[in-house]
N, C-alpha and C positions, 0 to 999 in steps of 0.2 A: 492834414496832409492829403486825404482822399479827395477833398473838394478841389484842391489845386490840381491834382492829377486829372480829375474829371474835366475841369475847365480847359486844361491844356489839350486833352484828347479831343474835346469838342471843337476848339479853335483849329486844330490841325485837320480834322475831318471836314470842316467847313470849306477849306481851301481845295479839297479834292472834288467838290461838286462843281461841274462846269455848266454854264448856261449861256445862252446867246439871246440877245434881244433882236427880234425881227419886227421892223416897223415900217410904216409907209403911209401914203396918202392916195386915195382913190380919186381920179380926176374924170370929169365929164368930157364929152367931145369938144366942149368949149374951153377946155383946159382950166376949169374951175373945180375946186373940191366938190365931189359928189356927196350929197347928204343921205343919211339913212340907208346905208348899204350893209347887208349881212355878210360878215367875213368869217371864214372858217379855215382851220388848219388841221390836218389829220394826225395830230399828235395822239399819244395814248396817255390819258383820255383826250378826246377831241376838244379843241378850244374853239369857241365861237363868240363873236361880239357884234353888236349893232353899232357901226361906225356912224354916229349921228352927224359928225362934222367931216366925215370922210377919212379920218385918221384912225389907224389901227396899230396895235402893238401886241406881240406875243412873246412869251419866254419859251425857248425850245433848247433841246440838247442837239449836238451835231447829228446830222442825218439828212435824209431826203424826204421832203414833204410836198403835199399838194395844197396850195393856197387857193381858196375859192371865194369869189366875191359875187353876191347876188342882189339884184334890185328888180323887183317885180318879176318879169319873165326873162330878164337878161342875166346870164350866168357866165362868168369868166373864170377860167381855171389856169393856174400856172404852177409848174414844178419848181421848187426852190431847193437848192442843195446848200446845207450849212456845214462847213468844214471845220471851223474853229470858233473859239469864244469871241465875243465882242458884240458890237451893235451894228446891224446891217439894215440898210434902207432899200 
């Protein structure tokens, strides 16, 4: 009986966790996906990835974040506000 109660409690608590997928593609001035761009988002802890094909994806909770893309000496920063769950591009 305790195992069943534990499993039910676990399943209920899983639905209480909210997450949002923030994804996108970084484009060059020629409107082609830019390769090898370092992308960071100021979540806690901070997330960063090297977008080898220009595509990035982060899992975040609702809030306001700073998204930064850097390639060599070019740095682009954008503020992103996440209000609800879902997938946003």
